[in-house]
Every structure is written in structure tokens, then in C-alpha cells.
VMD Tcl script that draws the C-alpha trace (Angstrom):
set ca {
  {28.30 -8.70 -36.76}
  {28.42 -7.91 -33.30}
  {30.10 -5.16 -31.57}
  {32.10 -7.22 -28.94}
  {34.13 -4.57 -27.21}
  {32.98 -2.60 -23.95}
  {35.25 0.10 -25.04}
  {33.31 1.13 -28.02}
  {30.06 1.78 -25.87}
  {32.54 3.49 -23.41}
  {33.31 6.02 -26.24}
  {29.85 5.95 -27.53}
  {28.19 6.84 -23.71}
  {30.73 9.94 -23.94}
  {30.49 12.04 -20.64}
  {26.64 10.85 -19.85}
  {26.37 10.46 -16.49}
  {24.17 7.63 -16.65}
  {26.35 5.65 -17.95}
  {26.96 2.14 -17.35}
  {30.59 1.85 -18.30}
  {31.88 3.86 -14.56}
  {31.87 0.30 -13.34}
  {32.47 0.25 -10.07}
  {29.78 2.54 -8.26}
  {31.29 5.54 -5.45}
  {30.79 4.49 -1.87}
  {29.29 7.70 -1.65}
  {25.60 6.62 -3.82}
  {22.67 7.22 -1.33}
  {21.03 4.17 -0.19}
  {17.45 3.68 -2.20}
  {14.24 2.47 -0.28}
  {13.37 -0.88 -1.30}
  {10.24 -1.32 -4.49}
  {7.86 -3.74 -4.43}
  {6.60 -4.78 -7.81}
  {5.33 -7.74 -6.36}
  {4.45 -9.07 -2.97}
  {8.01 -9.21 -2.08}
  {10.02 -5.83 -2.14}
  {13.27 -5.51 -4.51}
  {15.33 -4.97 -1.28}
  {18.54 -2.55 -0.79}
  {18.07 -1.47 -4.07}
  {21.14 1.72 -4.41}
  {25.26 1.05 -4.71}
  {25.11 -2.63 -4.16}
  {22.11 -3.30 -6.33}
  {23.52 -1.03 -8.86}
  {26.77 -2.66 -8.65}
  {25.39 -6.17 -9.46}
  {23.27 -4.33 -12.38}
  {26.53 -2.70 -13.81}
  {28.60 -6.86 -13.64}
  {25.25 -8.01 -15.61}
  {25.97 -5.57 -18.33}
  {29.29 -5.37 -18.68}
  {28.88 -9.28 -19.52}
  {26.46 -8.16 -21.54}
  {28.42 -6.47 -23.80}
  {31.55 -8.56 -23.46}
  {29.31 -11.37 -24.84}
  {28.94 -9.00 -28.27}
  {26.00 -6.87 -28.47}
  {23.52 -7.48 -31.55}
  {23.13 -5.22 -34.49}
  {19.76 -4.67 -33.78}
  {20.45 -3.38 -30.10}
  {23.11 -0.94 -31.43}
  {20.72 0.29 -33.74}
  {18.06 1.44 -30.80}
  {21.52 2.46 -28.99}
  {22.94 5.04 -31.63}
  {19.12 6.02 -32.16}
  {18.66 7.02 -28.78}
  {22.11 8.67 -28.45}
  {21.98 10.94 -31.24}
  {18.14 12.28 -29.81}
  {19.86 12.36 -26.03}
  {22.95 14.40 -27.98}
  {20.65 16.39 -29.99}
  {17.90 17.20 -26.98}
  {15.19 16.94 -29.44}
  {12.89 15.21 -27.11}
  {10.32 17.55 -25.46}
  {8.70 15.15 -22.42}
  {6.05 17.90 -22.09}
  {4.45 17.45 -25.39}
  {3.81 14.19 -25.05}
  {0.73 12.91 -26.30}
  {-0.73 9.21 -24.99}
  {1.22 6.61 -26.31}
  {-0.44 2.54 -26.92}
  {0.54 1.32 -23.74}
  {-0.86 4.63 -22.11}
  {-4.10 4.37 -23.60}
  {-4.36 0.61 -23.57}
  {-4.11 1.19 -19.57}
  {-6.56 4.21 -19.27}
  {-10.05 3.25 -19.84}
  {-13.34 4.88 -18.79}
  {-13.99 5.86 -15.45}
  {-14.92 3.37 -12.91}
  {-13.41 0.51 -14.89}
  {-9.64 -0.99 -14.01}
  {-7.24 -2.34 -16.12}
  {-4.59 -5.42 -15.19}
  {-1.00 -5.59 -15.75}
  {-0.37 -9.19 -15.09}
  {3.53 -9.59 -13.83}
  {5.37 -12.85 -14.81}
  {8.53 -13.79 -12.39}
  {9.52 -17.02 -12.28}
  {10.79 -17.07 -8.49}
  {7.56 -16.16 -6.51}
  {6.94 -16.43 -2.98}
  {3.35 -16.49 -3.05}
  {2.75 -20.06 -3.82}
  {4.56 -22.77 -1.98}
  {7.08 -24.31 -4.65}
  {8.29 -21.06 -5.25}
  {9.06 -21.18 -8.71}
  {6.17 -20.07 -11.05}
  {7.70 -22.10 -14.02}
  {7.51 -24.98 -12.21}
  {3.24 -24.42 -12.47}
  {2.61 -22.26 -14.87}
  {4.44 -22.20 -18.10}
  {5.09 -18.76 -20.02}
  {3.92 -20.19 -23.34}
  {0.72 -20.72 -21.31}
  {0.33 -17.70 -19.44}
  {0.96 -14.92 -21.95}
  {-2.02 -15.76 -23.89}
  {-4.14 -16.65 -20.66}
  {-3.10 -13.00 -19.65}
  {-4.87 -11.73 -23.07}
  {-8.00 -13.74 -23.02}
  {-8.62 -13.17 -19.39}
  {-8.52 -9.70 -20.18}
  {-5.14 -8.05 -18.82}
  {-4.26 -5.11 -20.75}
  {-0.39 -5.46 -20.17}
  {1.99 -7.85 -19.16}
  {5.37 -7.13 -17.59}
  {8.23 -9.45 -16.88}
  {10.22 -9.03 -14.38}
  {13.67 -9.26 -16.25}
  {16.14 -9.31 -13.23}
  {17.56 -12.65 -12.68}
  {18.35 -12.47 -9.00}
  {14.95 -11.20 -7.88}
  {12.33 -12.64 -10.64}
  {14.37 -15.70 -11.94}
  {13.37 -13.91 -15.40}
  {15.94 -13.21 -18.48}
  {15.82 -10.86 -21.19}
  {15.12 -14.29 -23.15}
  {11.42 -14.53 -20.95}
  {10.89 -11.23 -22.05}
  {11.31 -11.66 -25.68}
  {9.58 -15.63 -25.84}
  {6.30 -12.77 -24.23}
  {6.98 -10.35 -27.15}
  {7.00 -13.04 -29.57}
  {3.76 -14.97 -28.17}
  {1.56 -11.56 -27.87}
  {3.03 -10.80 -31.69}
  {1.82 -14.04 -32.94}
  {-1.86 -13.21 -31.73}
  {-1.72 -10.37 -34.22}
  {-4.74 -11.55 -36.36}
  {-6.46 -13.06 -32.84}
  {-9.22 -11.90 -31.10}
  {-8.58 -10.20 -28.57}
  {-5.22 -9.24 -30.51}
  {-2.05 -8.50 -28.51}
  {-1.14 -6.82 -25.34}
  {1.54 -4.85 -24.39}
  {5.31 -6.31 -22.75}
  {6.54 -4.07 -20.20}
  {10.20 -4.79 -19.44}
  {10.68 -4.87 -15.17}
  {14.34 -4.83 -15.16}
  {16.34 -2.75 -12.64}
  {16.62 -0.26 -15.78}
  {19.80 1.90 -14.79}
  {21.52 2.83 -18.57}
  {20.26 3.34 -21.98}
  {21.77 -0.05 -23.44}
  {18.66 -1.83 -21.51}
  {16.30 0.83 -23.20}
  {17.92 -0.33 -26.57}
  {17.81 -3.70 -25.96}
  {14.35 -3.91 -24.72}
  {13.30 -1.64 -27.82}
  {15.21 -3.81 -29.88}
  {12.66 -7.15 -28.98}
  {10.12 -4.62 -29.54}
  {8.91 -4.10 -26.13}
  {6.11 -1.30 -25.15}
  {7.70 -0.18 -21.99}
  {9.80 -0.22 -19.01}
  {9.61 0.94 -15.49}
  {12.00 3.73 -14.23}
  {12.14 3.82 -10.46}
  {12.74 7.33 -9.71}
  {14.33 6.40 -5.96}
  {17.13 4.81 -7.79}
  {17.51 6.68 -10.37}
  {17.45 10.22 -9.41}
  {19.26 13.06 -11.37}
  {19.39 10.25 -14.02}
  {15.66 9.80 -14.23}
  {15.23 12.72 -16.51}
  {17.82 11.38 -19.10}
  {16.28 7.63 -19.12}
  {12.86 9.64 -19.90}
  {14.14 11.42 -22.96}
  {15.74 7.88 -24.00}
  {12.83 5.45 -23.81}
  {10.81 8.13 -25.63}
  {13.58 8.33 -27.98}
  {13.01 4.57 -29.20}
  {8.82 4.71 -29.07}
  {8.56 3.36 -25.78}
  {6.64 4.31 -23.04}
  {8.07 4.48 -19.44}
  {6.75 4.12 -16.38}
  {8.15 5.85 -13.44}
  {7.27 4.33 -10.44}
  {7.61 6.11 -6.83}
  {6.59 6.03 -3.50}
  {5.37 8.98 -2.13}
  {3.12 12.23 -3.41}
  {6.88 14.02 -3.72}
  {8.27 11.47 -6.34}
  {5.01 11.95 -8.03}
  {4.51 15.12 -8.99}
  {8.26 14.96 -9.70}
  {8.43 12.91 -11.93}
  {4.96 14.66 -13.47}
  {6.94 17.86 -13.58}
  {10.08 16.06 -15.41}
  {7.29 14.62 -18.45}
  {6.41 11.27 -16.91}
  {2.56 10.28 -17.60}
  {2.26 7.21 -16.91}
  {3.23 7.19 -12.77}
  {3.37 3.47 -10.75}
  {2.75 3.85 -6.57}
  {4.94 1.43 -5.29}
  {6.20 -0.04 -1.86}
  {3.21 0.55 0.39}
  {0.73 -2.31 1.57}
  {-1.92 0.18 2.89}
  {-4.37 1.10 -0.29}
  {-5.89 4.10 1.47}
  {-2.14 5.45 1.26}
  {-1.64 4.40 -1.79}
  {-4.87 6.53 -2.67}
  {-3.93 9.94 -0.85}
  {-0.66 10.38 -2.64}
  {-2.64 10.84 -6.17}
  {-5.06 13.60 -4.49}
  {-4.56 16.90 -5.95}
  {-1.39 16.53 -7.95}
  {-0.32 19.02 -10.19}
  {-1.06 17.73 -14.14}
  {0.20 20.14 -16.51}
  {-2.86 21.29 -18.73}
  {-3.85 19.54 -21.75}
  {-2.13 16.60 -20.42}
  {-2.98 13.07 -19.10}
  {-1.30 11.31 -16.35}
  {-2.17 7.33 -16.20}
  {-2.15 6.34 -12.40}
  {-1.36 2.70 -11.79}
  {-0.59 0.80 -8.19}
  {1.13 -2.27 -7.11}
  {-1.09 -4.33 -5.57}
  {0.81 -5.77 -2.56}
  {-0.18 -9.91 -1.45}
  {-1.58 -10.48 1.41}
  {-0.32 -12.55 4.43}
  {-3.69 -14.72 3.73}
  {-5.52 -17.64 2.04}
  {-7.95 -15.34 0.86}
  {-8.03 -13.51 -1.92}
  {-8.26 -9.76 -0.61}
  {-5.94 -7.98 -3.23}
  {-9.22 -8.60 -5.16}
  {-11.10 -6.28 -3.06}
  {-8.00 -3.89 -3.20}
  {-8.31 -4.00 -6.70}
  {-11.73 -2.26 -6.32}
  {-10.81 0.03 -4.03}
  {-8.07 1.84 -5.72}
  {-10.66 1.61 -8.82}
  {-13.22 3.77 -6.85}
  {-10.26 6.25 -5.84}
  {-9.57 7.04 -9.24}
  {-6.50 4.69 -10.16}
  {-6.31 3.48 -14.08}
  {-4.64 -0.03 -13.39}
  {-3.22 -1.95 -11.04}
  {-0.06 -3.85 -11.34}
  {-0.72 -7.44 -9.96}
  {2.05 -9.93 -9.52}
  {2.12 -12.22 -6.68}
  {-1.72 -12.55 -6.09}
  {-2.09 -14.00 -9.34}
  {-0.37 -17.15 -8.25}
  {-1.35 -17.47 -4.73}
  {-4.13 -20.58 -5.16}
  {-1.65 -22.21 -7.49}
  {-3.34 -24.42 -9.84}
  {-6.62 -24.39 -8.33}
  {-9.32 -24.35 -11.08}
  {-11.41 -21.31 -9.51}
  {-8.54 -19.10 -8.70}
  {-6.03 -19.52 -11.16}
  {-4.39 -16.34 -12.71}
  {-7.17 -15.49 -15.45}
  {-9.81 -16.12 -12.66}
  {-8.20 -13.47 -10.48}
  {-7.70 -10.56 -13.61}
  {-11.37 -11.22 -14.35}
  {-12.37 -10.84 -10.64}
  {-10.30 -7.70 -10.23}
  {-11.28 -6.13 -13.71}
  {-15.23 -7.11 -12.46}
  {-17.81 -4.06 -11.72}
  {-18.53 -5.45 -8.15}
  {-18.62 -2.87 -5.72}
  {-17.08 -2.66 -1.84}
  {-20.23 -0.89 -0.77}
  {-22.34 -3.43 -1.94}
  {-20.49 -6.25 -0.73}
  {-21.31 -8.73 1.49}
  {-20.34 -8.07 5.09}
  {-17.75 -10.93 4.60}
  {-16.18 -9.71 1.93}
  {-16.37 -5.82 3.42}
  {-14.03 -7.03 6.86}
  {-11.72 -9.44 5.12}
  {-13.34 -12.27 6.83}
  {-14.13 -15.83 5.94}
  {-13.94 -16.05 2.11}
  {-14.42 -12.59 1.56}
  {-13.35 -12.32 -2.25}
  {-13.26 -16.06 -3.02}
  {-17.09 -15.65 -3.10}
  {-17.13 -13.47 -5.97}
  {-14.47 -15.94 -7.66}
  {-17.14 -18.51 -7.75}
  {-20.05 -16.18 -9.14}
  {-18.00 -14.68 -11.58}
  {-16.50 -17.75 -13.06}
  {-20.14 -19.17 -13.45}
}
mol new
graphics top color blue
foreach p $ca { graphics top sphere $p radius 0.5 }
foreach p [lrange $ca 0 end-1] q [lrange $ca 1 end] { graphics top cylinder $p $q radius 0.2 }
display resetview
């Protein structure tokens, strides 16, 4: 059985401010700054992007909502109504633990999106099949895979998300075992969270600049269905606000300068007894070298726990030495900027390509 009427969810949502069922957004909605989860920022998120996403959700509801999704939706709505989720009592979940390793190391979140400006073809799927990439991410040491399940920006759908979850699930008895799958959709409503949870997704991205006052509600909704929220921020004030609300995985986005990223996490106030996992988005450099690898090393040395890597994984196409797995392995290596060659330190010449050759031998 499927619930095919959108009015069912309208009634279920009640008066929750974050409900998507007010399909026409107010012209007074603030214009949110762009976010960057890969090399190409997601521009003009705000009223227009929210309206487009609301239309997508309406179409999904009208097509019929799966029982498994409604089950998760009802669980999170009940938790929100009873206000039983205390975000400040959170302990690190499996995703946070997977992304947080010992000091001096960095973990990798490998992002998949079908649309990609870092390669000439523009579409990753023309070069790399998701069924091939999912195990490759795992085997080369990524700690999580993120799927940009926004069809307009990433060219992916929730089917791609489900496919990655299923491929990782099949690796349950393998070595290495399954890695976490993250939904990188533009999340604006509890229904998207319920849908992700029903698929078996481990975490999802919530963008503070887009959600504003809705963030706390969606943080609680995510926790209610045993998922882990990653809050995307672009400055120190947003990072502190997210932490104060109870976010324990923070993603720094929208900044190309790695030093500016490092400055954001300096001197943040962390509640006593709590752990906060710091992630940084690696933006693609406009060159043929792989300076992004050295960016990952720099961020590691500045205290970040993990880096989120998108387009940089695919810059070299099918190059035997610079395929996505090689880039992941290079970023995870213990190479040091301090002892790097002069070419690499200045970003001239072959730069990080030299390390790839050494690492892959």
C-alpha cells in the first residue's frame, strides 16, 4: 500500500514551520549564499531553489509514498511532537566515529555526482559506473561516500543513493567492510530525511544558511531516525551556532582558501564532554596538477578530521595513476608539506603528481 494523497502529509505535518506543503515560498524568503560541496558551487540557493525542491517533493508525494518511508516519517514526527530528542546529550555515532581517527591523520568522504565540470565530458557516468566506484571508494580507503541526490546540480536521483547503499550493504562480510553513505541533497523537509532513513543512509547534509531557524528541527528529525546530520557552514559564526544547537559534525564549505577554512575552526567553543568532528570541502583547483592533495594535507595538519572531495577525484579521467582511488590514497598518505619538494610546496610543475607516482608504486 502507498499513501498517494499529498493532503495526508499536509495533515500529518500539522503547523510545523519546516513543512514543505506550503508549496509557494514567500517572496520575502531571504536569499541564501551559495554552498560548495564540490568544485562547482550550488548557486542561488534560497527562494528559487527551495521552490524547485518543493515541486520535486510534491511530485514524489503525488506518485505515492512507500510504506517504509511513511514508517520513518511517523517515527520522526512523533519524536518532534513529544520533543524527546536532546541534541546536547549526543554521543558520537558510527559516522562520526568513522570520520574521526587519531590526530595527524585525515579521513576522506568521496562524493559521487553524475554531472561534473572537472572532466571534459561533464558526466562522470560516461567514464565511471557507480557500481564500479562504490567498491573502489571502499577499497582505496574512503571512510564514506556522499551522493549528490539533487538531479539539477548533481545529475543523481534517490535511485543512485539507494544503489550505493545496496552495494555497500553487499560488502558486509568483506574486508574492507561497508562504508557510510551520505545524502547530499538540498534538504528542506522531514520527508527527505525519512526517505533517506528508509533507504539505510547513514547521514545527510543540512545547510545552515539555507535552513535558518529550521535547522534545529531537522537536526532532531535526523537523530530521531538514527541518522547523523552534517551541518554545512561557511563562517565561524555559523559554525558556533551549529555547535550550540547540538550539531556534532561540521562541514566547512564555500571557501577556496584552505587557510580561511582553518581559521573558522580555531577557538570554537565546544561543550564539555562533547566531541565535534570537523570536515572541510576540497574545492577543485583550476589547473592540471593535483594541488588538492596538498590542500588535504594542510587541512589535516590544521586539525580537520576529514575532507570532502568531489570533482578533484575525477580531474584526470581514466589516467592510470590518477584515478579516484589513487587520489584518495594520496590524500590519506602521511606525506608532509614541510618536507615536500620545492615544486610541490609552490604548486608549480607536477606538484602532487610526484607523490601519486611514489604512493602507487
